[in-house]
N, C-alpha and C positions, 0 to 999 in steps of 0.2 A: 554906365553899363547895367548896374544893378537896377536902377530905376526903370530903364527901358525894358529890361527883362521882366520886371514885375508887371508893367503895363501890358506887355504882350501876353504874359501868363494869364492875366485877368481876361483879356480878349479870348484866349483859347478856352478858358473855363466857360465863358458865356456861349461859345459856339460848339462846345464839346458834344452836346446832344445831337446837333445836326451832323457834325463830323463823323460820329459813330455810325450814322445811318447812310452816309453818302460818301462820294469819292473825295470830298473836302477833307484834307489831312492837316492835323495840328502840327505834324512835323514840317510840312511844307510851309505852314504859316510862320513858324519860327525861323525857317531858312530864309524866306522872303523878307521877313521883318529885319533880320540881321543884315541882309544885303542892302535894304533901303536905308537903314540907320547907320551903315558902315561908312568908312572914310571915303569911299568912292562915290557915295550919294549924299546923304544928309550930313555926314561927318559927326554924328552924335556919339557913335561907338568907334573909337579909333584903336584898331588892333592890327598887328602884322604877324605873318606866319612865324617869324623868328622870335616873337615875344615869349618869355618864359611862362607867363600865365596861360597862354594858349595851349602849350604843351601840357601844362599841369591839369587844366580843365579836361582836355581830351583823355589824358591818362587816368584821371580819377573816374571819368564817365565810363570808360571801358572796364576799369577794375570793378566798379560797383555793379555794373550790369552782368559781368561774368560771375561775380560772387552770388548774386541773387538767382541768375539762371541756373547755376550749378546746383542750387538747392532744390531744383525740380527733378534732379536725377540721382536717386539712390543707386548704389552699386548693383543691387539686385535688379533694379529696373534697367540699368545700363547694360547689364549682361544679357538680359532678355531682348533688349532693343538695339543691340550693337550691329546686327547684320546690315540694315539699310544705311545707317550713318557710316559704317565701314566702307561700303561701296562709294558713297559720296566723297569720303576723305581720301581713300587709297586709290580710287580710279577717277572720280569726277574732278577732284582738285588738280591733280597733275595734268589731266586733259584740258581743263580750263586754262592752266598755265601755258601749255603748249600752243593752244589756239590763239590766246591773247598775244603771245610773243610773235606768232606768224602774222597776225593782223598788224602789229606794230612795225614789223620789218616791211611788209608788203604795202601797207596803206600810208603810213606816216614816214617811212624811210629811215627808221631808227636803226643804228648798228645793232648787231645781234645781242651784245652784252647789255646794252641799254634797254632793248626790247624785253629781254628776259627779266631785267630788274623791274620794269613797269608791270610786267605780268605777275611777278612775285608780290609786288605791293598790292595789286588789285585782285589777286586770287582769293584771299580770305573773304568769307561772308561775315557780316557784322551782326552780333547778337543784339545790339541796340535797336536796329531796325527790323531784324528778324522777329523780335519780340512782338511786333505789330501783328504778325500772323500766328506766331506760336501761342499768343495769349487768347486766341479766339477758339472757343470750344467747338464751333461749327466745323473747323478743319479736322479731318481724321487724326486720331491720336498718333498713329505711326508716322504721319508726315510731320506733325508738330515735334515729335521726338527726334526725327531725322534732322530737321532744320535746327533744333535746339542744340543737339550734340555737335553737329557739324560746325555751327557758328561759334560754339564755345571752344572747340579744339583747334580749328584751322588757323587762328591767329598765331598761336604758339608754334605751329608747324611751319608757318611761312617765315617767321622771324629769322631763324638761322640762314635761310636762303637769301633773304633780303640783305643781311649783314655781309654774307660772303660776296654777293654781287656788288654791293657798294664798295667793298675793298677792291674788287677786280676792276672797277672803273676809275680808280684813283682816290677812293675815300680812305678813311683810317683803316689800318691793318687790323685784322680780326685774329685773336688768339683762339683757336678752335677748342683747345682744352678748357679755357676759361668759359667759353660759350656753352660747352656741354655742362660744365659745373653750374652755370646760371640756370639752365633749363631743368636739370635734375634737382637743383636746390629749390626751385620754385615749387615743384611737385612735393618734395619732402616737407617743405615749410607748410604748404597747404594742407597736408595730411596731419603733421605733428601737432600744430597749434590747436586745431579743433579737438583732436583726441585728448590733449592735455586739459583744455578748458572743460570738456565734457566730464572727464574724470574728477576734476575739482568740484564741479557743480553737483556731482552725485555723492560726494562725501556728506554723510548725515549731519555732521557738526558744522558744515559750511552751507547748509541748504539756503537757497536764495528764495525771496518772495517771488510770486508769479510775475509781477511787473519787471523786476530786475532780471529774472531768469530769461524773459523774452528779449532782453538786451544782450544776452550772451553772444549771439552771432555778430552783433555790432562791435563788441569788444574784440572778438576774433578777427574781424575785418581790419580794425584799426591796428592791432598788433602785427598782423601779417603785412599790412601796408608799410608800417614803420620798419620792420625787420627787412623786408624785401628791398626797400629803397636804400637802406643802410648797408646791406650786404651785397647787393647786385643780383640777388636771386630773381628769376623771371617773375615779374609782378602778375602777369595775366594767367600763367599756368598756376601760380599760387592761389589766385582768386578763384579760379574755376575748380581746382582740386579741393579747395577748402569748402566750397559750396556743396560739392558731391559728398565730402566726408561728413559734413553736418547732416545732410539728408540721410546718410547711411548709418552713422553711429548715434545720432541724437535727433531722430525725427520730431521729438516733442519740442526741441528748440526751434527747428525749422518751421513747425506749424505755428508756434507762438510769434515768430518774427516775420513770416513771409509777407504779411500785409504791410507792415512798416517798410520792409525792404522794397516792395514794389513801388510804394510812394516815393521813397528816396531815389530809387533808380529812375523813375519817370521824371522827377524834377531835374536831376543831373543830366539826363539824356536831353531834355529840352534846352537846358542852358548850353550844353555842348553844341547842339544844332544851331542855336542862336549865334554863338561865337563863331562857328564855322562860316555861317552866312555873312558875318561881318568882315571876314577875311577876303571875300570875293568882291572885286571891283569891276566896273565896265571895262577899264583898260586891261585888267587881268583876263577877262573873257575874250577881249579883242586880240590878245596875243596868241590865241589858239586858232590855227587854220581851220577851214571847213573840213579838211580831211581828218583833223584832230577830233572834231565833233562827231564825224562819221565813225571814227575809231571807237569813241566812247559809247556810241549807240550800239555798234556791232558787238561790243563786249557783252552788253546786256541781252541782246536778242539772238546772238549766235554762239558766242564762246561758252557761256555758262549753260544755256539750254541744251546745246548739242552734247556737251561733256557729260552732263548729269543724265540725260536720256540714254546715252551709250552705257554709262555706269550702272543703270538700273535695268538693263536688258536681262530678262530671265528672273526678275524679282517678283513677277506675277501681280504687280500693283496695277489697278485700273488706270487707264490713260489720264483721267482727270488728276489723280494723285501724282503721277509721274510728272505731268505738266506743271503742277503747282510747285513741286520740289525743284524742277528745272528752272522755272521762272524766278522763284523767290530766292535770289542770291544777292541781297543788297550789299553794296559797298559802304563803308562807314569809317569809324574812328580808328580802327586798327590801320586802315589804309592811310588815313590822315597822318597818324603818328609815323608810320613807315615812310610816307611821303616827305615829312619834315626831316627825317634822317637823310633822305636823298638830297633835299634842298641844302642841308648843311654838310654834304659830303665833299664839297670843294671841286666837284667835276664841272668842266666848262659848260656842259649842257644840262646841269642840274635844274636850272630855272625852268627850262622848256619841259623837262620831264615832270616837274612838280605841277606845272599848269595842266598838262594832259591828265595827270592823276586827279586833280581837283575837279576838272570838268566831268570826268567819268563818275566821280563820287556824287557830284551835284545832280547829274541826270538820274543816277540810280536812286537818290533820296526822293526825288520828285516822282519817278516812275513807280517805285515799290511802295512808297507811303500812300500812293493814290489807288492802289489796286487791291489792298488787303480786304476792304469792305466788299467789293464785287465778288471776289473769290470766295469769301466766307458766305456771302449770300447765295452763291451758286450751290455750295455744299449743303447749306441749310435746306434749300429747295429740293436737292437730290435726296436728302434724308427723309424729307416729308413725303416725297413720291414713293420711296421704298417702304415707308410705314403704311402708306395707303394701299400699295400693292399687297403687302403682307396681310392687311386686314381683309382684302378681297379674297385672297387665297384661303384664309381661315374661315 
């Protein structure tokens, strides 16, 4: 697996200049390469959804990306930019959930509880893939902020709903008090550890060299990961709140680390996509009915866009920005992880539900990873036209 990933990584490096300018996507390259090298095709990379290493890679990928994405949002910036993400989270996400559940009942014939579970698993947007558009400066800053905050927070918001619905379809019982402690514990951990490390680094007698000071966020991430996995605190809320705390309390640490962090996040993201592709086999895809594929497509083109457009009514955003926010709701590794929980729930229909979830995620990866460049190019041309008109007026 490591050798195969290294070769695909080299291929991605060689075509990265082309990919940055065209609809050719490095994310799709890793997904397709994983599929072709997986056990259903060449048999070079043999992985199954229940393997511990699959869950660990997906978990680490989501943790790292949330941690680095959180560092783009200081509390002051979050307070100023909360209005639009708040609409997407408090209105858009529940509407997406409802529309997806309706599609599951009407189109695929799922029982209501199972349709609601699939909707909860697929409702979050993924920061791993949202970073493809968030990282492009051509996109207006308020839309990048909306997508960044939304994708960072909705994973944790969806988790309790997923656990409750798994319990309701015959999975393991959920202790709601313990669940609340895990969620609160994740936030507390994500705030406390960065503040403590920042305090230690600012003690004159313990002053670190610039090189080692820039590794402060890495030490914070490792400590949080260890404590969260040992105590059961929510790993993803801990990661995102830690990133925000670093950006707010120690921006100098954030600035020194952010370049390293982006490199690490990109490598782990690509590895996770590669592994996810290796899980998909032709027989796996053949188990999903045509209506199941239609369901996956309609989630992307109807459920999310309609929900977000409704949530942004009255926001005074130009239609181009509303459409970008509405379209760019990629599904990803939070949904994979939650899908694995469904698969392991013991429900008689768990395998079918997991297949629907994986097809929806795969189509989303291909669709969203292939549209960031055209969208960014459109906004770049729009800005150029605006500057030209301003020059004429002056």
